[in-house]
NUKOLNU-92187 format. One line per field, with one value per residue: residue in one letter; y, z, x of N, C-alpha, C in turn. Coordinates in steps of 0.1 Angstrom, whole numbers, padded with zeros to 4 digits. Layout:
aa <- c(A, ...) .
n.Y <- c(Y, ...) .
n.Z <- c(Z, ...) .
n.X <- c(X, ...) .
ca.Y <- c(Y, ...) .
ca.Z <- c(Z, ...) .
ca.X <- c(X, ...) .
c.Y <- c(Y, ...) .
c.Z <- c(Z, ...) .
c.X <- c(X, ...) .
This chain:
aa <- c(M, R, V, V, L, A, S, A, S, P, A, R, L, S, T, L, R, T, A, G, L, D, P, Q, V, E, V, S, G, V, D, E, D, Q, I, D, S, H, D, P, A, N, L, A, A, A, L, A, Q, L, K, C, R, A, V, D, A, R, L, Q, D, P, A, A, L, V, I, G, C, D, S, V, L, A, F, E, G, E, I, F, G, K, P, V, D, A, R, E, A, V, A, R, W, R, R, M, R, G, K, S, G, V, L, H, T, G, H, C, V, R, R, A, D, R, E, F, V, E, Q, A, S, T, I, V, H, F, A, D, I, T, D, A, E, I, D, A, Y, V, A, T, G, E, P, L, Q, V, A, G, A, F, T, I, D, G, Y, G, G, A, F, V, R, G, I, E, G, D, H, H, T, V, V, G, I, S, L, P, V, L, R, D, L, V, G, D, L, G, I, R, W, T, D, L, W, V, V) .
n.Y <- c(-0011, 0022, 0046, 0077, 0106, 0137, 0157, 0177, 0168, 0155, 0141, 0129, 0113, 0096, 0081, 0068, 0050, 0038, 0024, 0006, 0013, 0026, 0054, 0078, 0112, 0141, 0173, 0195, 0224, 0242, 0273, 0279, 0299, 0301, 0288, 0296, 0292, 0291, 0271, 0248, 0219, 0216, 0233, 0220, 0194, 0205, 0217, 0193, 0179, 0198, 0198, 0170, 0169, 0184, 0174, 0148, 0156, 0167, 0143, 0127, 0097, 0072, 0048, 0054, 0058, 0086, 0104, 0131, 0153, 0177, 0199, 0217, 0237, 0242, 0267, 0284, 0295, 0303, 0296, 0279, 0277, 0271, 0290, 0324, 0334, 0334, 0351, 0349, 0323, 0322, 0338, 0323, 0301, 0311, 0317, 0293, 0275, 0252, 0249, 0237, 0223, 0217, 0196, 0193, 0171, 0167, 0145, 0132, 0108, 0096, 0080, 0069, 0089, 0086, 0095, 0101, 0118, 0127, 0139, 0140, 0144, 0153, 0159, 0182, 0184, 0210, 0215, 0232, 0255, 0271, 0305, 0305, 0279, 0279, 0299, 0284, 0261, 0273, 0281, 0261, 0259, 0240, 0247, 0264, 0249, 0236, 0229, 0249, 0252, 0232, 0198, 0165, 0145, 0153, 0177, 0189, 0171, 0167, 0188, 0184, 0174, 0154, 0137, 0132, 0109, 0099, 0095, 0095, 0113, 0138, 0138, 0142, 0124, 0103, 0069, 0051, 0063, 0067, 0040, 0034, 0050, 0042, 0019, 0022, 0030, 0004, -0008, -0030, -0024, -0039, -0048, -0026, -0026, -0027, -0055) .
n.Z <- c(-0001, -0008, 0012, 0025, 0038, 0050, 0056, 0064, 0085, 0098, 0121, 0123, 0100, 0107, 0128, 0118, 0100, 0118, 0129, 0112, 0087, 0052, 0043, 0017, 0011, 0011, 0010, 0023, 0018, 0026, 0039, 0070, 0085, 0078, 0094, 0125, 0157, 0192, 0209, 0216, 0212, 0193, 0173, 0164, 0155, 0135, 0116, 0110, 0096, 0075, 0062, 0054, 0038, 0016, 0005, -0004, -0021, -0042, -0049, -0060, -0059, -0049, -0036, -0021, 0013, 0031, 0055, 0079, 0101, 0129, 0153, 0184, 0210, 0241, 0265, 0296, 0288, 0261, 0228, 0213, 0184, 0156, 0163, 0153, 0150, 0161, 0183, 0193, 0199, 0220, 0240, 0245, 0257, 0280, 0293, 0296, 0309, 0335, 0339, 0330, 0301, 0276, 0249, 0220, 0195, 0163, 0144, 0110, 0090, 0056, 0030, 0000, 0001, 0026, 0060, 0089, 0121, 0148, 0179, 0202, 0234, 0255, 0285, 0292, 0309, 0314, 0317, 0343, 0327, 0320, 0309, 0292, 0282, 0269, 0251, 0238, 0228, 0209, 0192, 0177, 0159, 0157, 0175, 0161, 0141, 0151, 0166, 0196, 0201, 0207, 0211, 0216, 0208, 0199, 0202, 0221, 0238, 0263, 0278, 0285, 0312, 0319, 0310, 0307, 0294, 0260, 0245, 0217, 0208, 0214, 0199, 0176, 0163, 0171, 0174, 0185, 0184, 0158, 0149, 0156, 0141, 0114, 0117, 0119, 0093, 0084, 0080, 0087, 0112, 0111, 0084, 0071, 0076, 0063, 0056) .
n.X <- c(0008, 0006, 0018, 0018, 0034, 0021, 0041, 0070, 0085, 0114, 0116, 0090, 0091, 0112, 0104, 0082, 0095, 0112, 0091, 0083, 0072, 0074, 0072, 0063, 0071, 0054, 0052, 0027, 0025, 0007, -0010, -0008, -0018, -0044, -0061, -0077, -0079, -0084, -0081, -0059, -0058, -0078, -0069, -0044, -0055, -0070, -0051, -0037, -0055, -0060, -0036, -0033, -0056, -0049, -0026, -0037, -0056, -0039, -0025, -0044, -0049, -0069, -0061, -0039, -0028, -0030, -0011, -0015, -0002, 0001, 0016, 0014, 0024, 0009, 0010, 0009, -0016, -0012, -0006, 0020, 0036, 0057, 0087, 0093, 0118, 0152, 0152, 0128, 0126, 0145, 0134, 0111, 0120, 0133, 0109, 0099, 0116, 0120, 0092, 0061, 0044, 0018, 0018, 0003, -0008, -0021, -0037, -0044, -0058, -0065, -0081, -0093, -0115, -0123, -0121, -0103, -0100, -0079, -0068, -0039, -0023, 0003, 0017, 0047, 0076, 0098, 0134, 0151, 0169, 0200, 0209, 0229, 0229, 0204, 0211, 0230, 0215, 0195, 0212, 0219, 0199, 0179, 0156, 0142, 0128, 0107, 0076, 0068, 0095, 0114, 0127, 0123, 0138, 0163, 0187, 0175, 0163, 0178, 0169, 0144, 0127, 0109, 0080, 0044, 0024, 0023, 0054, 0058, 0038, 0050, 0071, 0058, 0041, 0019, 0023, 0004, -0021, -0021, -0022, -0048, -0064, -0058, -0069, -0096, -0100, -0101, -0078, -0052, -0026, -0004, 0000, 0009, 0034, 0068, 0087) .
ca.Y <- c(0000, 0036, 0053, 0092, 0116, 0150, 0163, 0177, 0166, 0143, 0132, 0121, 0103, 0088, 0074, 0060, 0042, 0028, 0015, -0005, 0017, 0034, 0065, 0086, 0125, 0151, 0185, 0201, 0238, 0250, 0284, 0275, 0309, 0301, 0281, 0303, 0287, 0294, 0260, 0242, 0206, 0220, 0238, 0210, 0185, 0212, 0218, 0181, 0176, 0206, 0194, 0157, 0170, 0192, 0164, 0138, 0163, 0167, 0131, 0120, 0083, 0068, 0036, 0059, 0063, 0099, 0109, 0145, 0156, 0190, 0200, 0230, 0237, 0252, 0272, 0295, 0301, 0307, 0286, 0280, 0269, 0273, 0305, 0331, 0336, 0331, 0360, 0346, 0310, 0324, 0344, 0312, 0291, 0317, 0316, 0278, 0267, 0250, 0249, 0227, 0229, 0206, 0193, 0186, 0167, 0164, 0133, 0129, 0098, 0098, 0070, 0068, 0097, 0083, 0104, 0102, 0129, 0128, 0145, 0135, 0155, 0149, 0170, 0182, 0192, 0215, 0217, 0246, 0255, 0285, 0314, 0300, 0266, 0285, 0305, 0273, 0253, 0282, 0286, 0249, 0260, 0231, 0251, 0271, 0240, 0227, 0236, 0252, 0256, 0221, 0186, 0156, 0134, 0159, 0184, 0193, 0159, 0170, 0200, 0178, 0165, 0144, 0138, 0126, 0108, 0092, 0102, 0098, 0125, 0150, 0137, 0147, 0115, 0091, 0056, 0043, 0071, 0065, 0027, 0033, 0057, 0034, 0005, 0028, 0028, -0011, -0014, -0035, -0017, -0048, -0048, -0014, -0029, -0032, -0064) .
ca.Z <- c(-0001, -0009, 0026, 0021, 0051, 0044, 0066, 0061, 0097, 0099, 0134, 0120, 0091, 0111, 0137, 0111, 0095, 0127, 0133, 0101, 0075, 0045, 0037, 0008, 0017, 0003, 0020, 0017, 0013, 0029, 0046, 0084, 0090, 0076, 0105, 0136, 0169, 0204, 0214, 0210, 0206, 0180, 0163, 0159, 0146, 0121, 0109, 0106, 0085, 0063, 0054, 0049, 0026, 0007, -0002, -0009, -0033, -0051, -0053, -0066, -0058, -0039, -0030, -0011, 0027, 0035, 0068, 0082, 0115, 0133, 0169, 0189, 0224, 0251, 0278, 0302, 0281, 0248, 0219, 0205, 0171, 0154, 0167, 0141, 0147, 0171, 0194, 0200, 0207, 0233, 0249, 0250, 0266, 0291, 0301, 0297, 0316, 0349, 0340, 0322, 0291, 0271, 0236, 0213, 0180, 0154, 0133, 0101, 0079, 0045, 0021, -0009, 0005, 0040, 0068, 0106, 0127, 0163, 0186, 0215, 0242, 0263, 0293, 0290, 0319, 0310, 0330, 0347, 0320, 0321, 0298, 0283, 0276, 0261, 0238, 0228, 0220, 0199, 0179, 0168, 0147, 0159, 0181, 0150, 0131, 0157, 0177, 0211, 0201, 0215, 0206, 0227, 0201, 0194, 0212, 0232, 0247, 0275, 0285, 0290, 0325, 0320, 0302, 0311, 0282, 0250, 0240, 0204, 0207, 0216, 0186, 0165, 0157, 0181, 0169, 0190, 0179, 0143, 0145, 0158, 0130, 0102, 0120, 0117, 0080, 0079, 0076, 0099, 0111, 0106, 0070, 0068, 0078, 0050, 0061) .
ca.X <- c(0000, 0013, 0018, 0022, 0034, 0020, 0049, 0085, 0092, 0122, 0115, 0079, 0095, 0121, 0094, 0075, 0103, 0114, 0079, 0084, 0067, 0083, 0062, 0067, 0069, 0048, 0049, 0016, 0025, -0007, -0008, -0011, -0025, -0058, -0067, -0077, -0085, -0078, -0082, -0047, -0061, -0087, -0058, -0035, -0062, -0074, -0039, -0035, -0066, -0058, -0025, -0036, -0066, -0041, -0017, -0044, -0063, -0029, -0020, -0055, -0048, -0077, -0055, -0029, -0030, -0024, -0012, -0012, 0002, 0006, 0018, 0013, 0025, -0002, 0019, 0005, -0027, -0008, -0004, 0032, 0039, 0073, 0092, 0096, 0132, 0161, 0149, 0117, 0128, 0153, 0122, 0101, 0127, 0133, 0097, 0095, 0126, 0115, 0079, 0057, 0032, 0011, 0021, -0009, -0005, -0032, -0035, -0053, -0056, -0074, -0081, -0105, -0127, -0127, -0110, -0106, -0091, -0077, -0053, -0032, -0018, 0012, 0024, 0062, 0081, 0111, 0143, 0155, 0184, 0206, 0206, 0239, 0224, 0194, 0217, 0236, 0205, 0188, 0223, 0220, 0188, 0168, 0142, 0135, 0122, 0095, 0063, 0073, 0109, 0120, 0125, 0128, 0144, 0174, 0194, 0166, 0161, 0184, 0163, 0130, 0131, 0101, 0065, 0034, 0017, 0031, 0065, 0058, 0030, 0062, 0079, 0051, 0031, 0017, 0020, -0008, -0033, -0022, -0027, -0063, -0070, -0058, -0077, -0107, -0100, -0101, -0063, -0044, -0014, 0008, -0001, 0017, 0049, 0078, 0095) .
c.Y <- c(0010, 0042, 0067, 0101, 0128, 0158, 0165, 0174, 0154, 0135, 0124, 0109, 0091, 0078, 0065, 0048, 0033, 0019, 0005, -0001, 0024, 0044, 0073, 0102, 0133, 0161, 0192, 0215, 0246, 0262, 0281, 0285, 0310, 0294, 0290, 0295, 0291, 0284, 0251, 0228, 0208, 0224, 0228, 0199, 0193, 0213, 0204, 0178, 0186, 0202, 0181, 0159, 0175, 0181, 0154, 0143, 0164, 0154, 0123, 0106, 0077, 0056, 0041, 0062, 0076, 0101, 0123, 0146, 0172, 0190, 0215, 0229, 0246, 0255, 0284, 0303, 0306, 0295, 0288, 0270, 0272, 0288, 0311, 0334, 0332, 0338, 0354, 0331, 0312, 0328, 0333, 0302, 0298, 0318, 0301, 0271, 0264, 0248, 0238, 0233, 0216, 0207, 0187, 0182, 0161, 0153, 0132, 0119, 0097, 0085, 0069, 0076, 0095, 0089, 0103, 0110, 0127, 0136, 0139, 0144, 0148, 0163, 0171, 0190, 0195, 0216, 0230, 0250, 0269, 0292, 0310, 0288, 0271, 0289, 0293, 0266, 0260, 0283, 0272, 0250, 0251, 0237, 0259, 0262, 0233, 0237, 0236, 0254, 0244, 0209, 0177, 0144, 0139, 0165, 0187, 0183, 0162, 0181, 0197, 0169, 0154, 0148, 0129, 0122, 0098, 0099, 0104, 0112, 0139, 0151, 0143, 0138, 0102, 0080, 0049, 0050, 0067, 0050, 0026, 0040, 0048, 0022, 0011, 0029, 0015, -0016, -0019, -0029, -0027, -0050, -0036, -0016, -0034, -0042, -0070) .
c.Z <- c(0002, 0004, 0020, 0034, 0045, 0056, 0062, 0072, 0097, 0109, 0131, 0111, 0097, 0122, 0130, 0105, 0104, 0133, 0122, 0087, 0067, 0035, 0026, 0013, 0008, 0011, 0014, 0016, 0018, 0039, 0060, 0091, 0088, 0086, 0119, 0147, 0182, 0214, 0209, 0203, 0193, 0169, 0155, 0151, 0135, 0112, 0103, 0093, 0073, 0055, 0047, 0037, 0015, -0002, -0009, -0021, -0046, -0057, -0061, -0069, -0047, -0032, -0019, 0003, 0028, 0050, 0072, 0097, 0118, 0147, 0171, 0206, 0231, 0262, 0282, 0293, 0268, 0242, 0209, 0194, 0168, 0158, 0153, 0138, 0161, 0184, 0203, 0206, 0219, 0243, 0254, 0258, 0279, 0301, 0304, 0308, 0331, 0351, 0332, 0311, 0285, 0254, 0229, 0199, 0175, 0146, 0124, 0091, 0069, 0036, 0014, -0003, 0019, 0047, 0082, 0111, 0143, 0169, 0198, 0223, 0253, 0272, 0293, 0303, 0316, 0322, 0331, 0342, 0322, 0309, 0288, 0276, 0265, 0247, 0230, 0220, 0208, 0188, 0171, 0155, 0150, 0165, 0170, 0140, 0136, 0165, 0189, 0210, 0208, 0207, 0217, 0220, 0195, 0206, 0222, 0241, 0262, 0283, 0288, 0300, 0326, 0312, 0310, 0299, 0273, 0244, 0226, 0199, 0207, 0203, 0174, 0158, 0165, 0173, 0176, 0187, 0163, 0139, 0148, 0147, 0117, 0105, 0116, 0100, 0075, 0075, 0088, 0100, 0107, 0091, 0064, 0067, 0064, 0057, 0052) .
c.X <- c(0009, 0009, 0025, 0020, 0032, 0028, 0063, 0092, 0102, 0120, 0101, 0084, 0102, 0113, 0086, 0081, 0109, 0103, 0075, 0077, 0077, 0075, 0071, 0064, 0066, 0044, 0035, 0016, 0014, -0002, -0015, -0021, -0039, -0068, -0065, -0085, -0077, -0078, -0069, -0049, -0069, -0077, -0048, -0043, -0066, -0062, -0035, -0042, -0064, -0047, -0027, -0047, -0059, -0034, -0027, -0052, -0051, -0026, -0031, -0053, -0055, -0072, -0046, -0036, -0023, -0024, -0008, -0010, 0004, 0008, 0018, 0016, 0016, 0010, 0016, -0005, -0024, -0004, 0009, 0034, 0054, 0077, 0095, 0110, 0139, 0156, 0138, 0117, 0137, 0143, 0114, 0109, 0132, 0122, 0093, 0104, 0120, 0099, 0073, 0045, 0026, 0011, 0009, -0007, -0017, -0029, -0048, -0051, -0066, -0071, -0093, -0118, -0129, -0117, -0115, -0093, -0092, -0065, -0050, -0025, -0008, 0018, 0039, 0065, 0096, 0119, 0147, 0169, 0187, 0205, 0218, 0236, 0214, 0199, 0224, 0226, 0199, 0201, 0223, 0209, 0178, 0154, 0135, 0126, 0110, 0087, 0071, 0087, 0117, 0118, 0129, 0136, 0158, 0182, 0188, 0161, 0167, 0179, 0147, 0132, 0122, 0089, 0057, 0022, 0026, 0041, 0065, 0050, 0040, 0068, 0072, 0040, 0030, 0012, 0007, -0022, -0033, -0029, -0044, -0072, -0070, -0067, -0092, -0111, -0102, -0088, -0057, -0030, -0001, 0009, 0006, 0032, 0056, 0090, 0103) .
């Protein structure tokens, strides 16, 4: 079965490959600003759906399984997507250090005009890192590419002191949620494995 990941995220691609899938990557190229929501869980799900639908429409292959995802961090009543620049990433980290936020990841799967959408949430506890550590981390460029300005599977992993929930959600694609969604489409997860 042709599996298509509607995301440029290397972490999502790596997670799927490690789980036995070999997806084709098709970046949606959608304008994320067209979705406006003050609810982070709904925003993540709506963005995942938008990306999934855009790629599915472009492919015009009803046999393909298209997977769309998007993540946002809810922190102290604000929604953090990717930071605009290094200055914003530094400011976020200075606020987040020693505190906790909730990472919401939306998931959408489509095949043959059938679609299912779900979101998953995981609490992330950030380490109380120094200004020098923040500056060094932001200088790597990693925080500029990801929601909330952090990763758990890269340089930023040392600055996350714990999570409550599925760690795959923090990476940007929850394998348990995805398994349930493809099951709703009538596809067995193990049939997606490339062995």
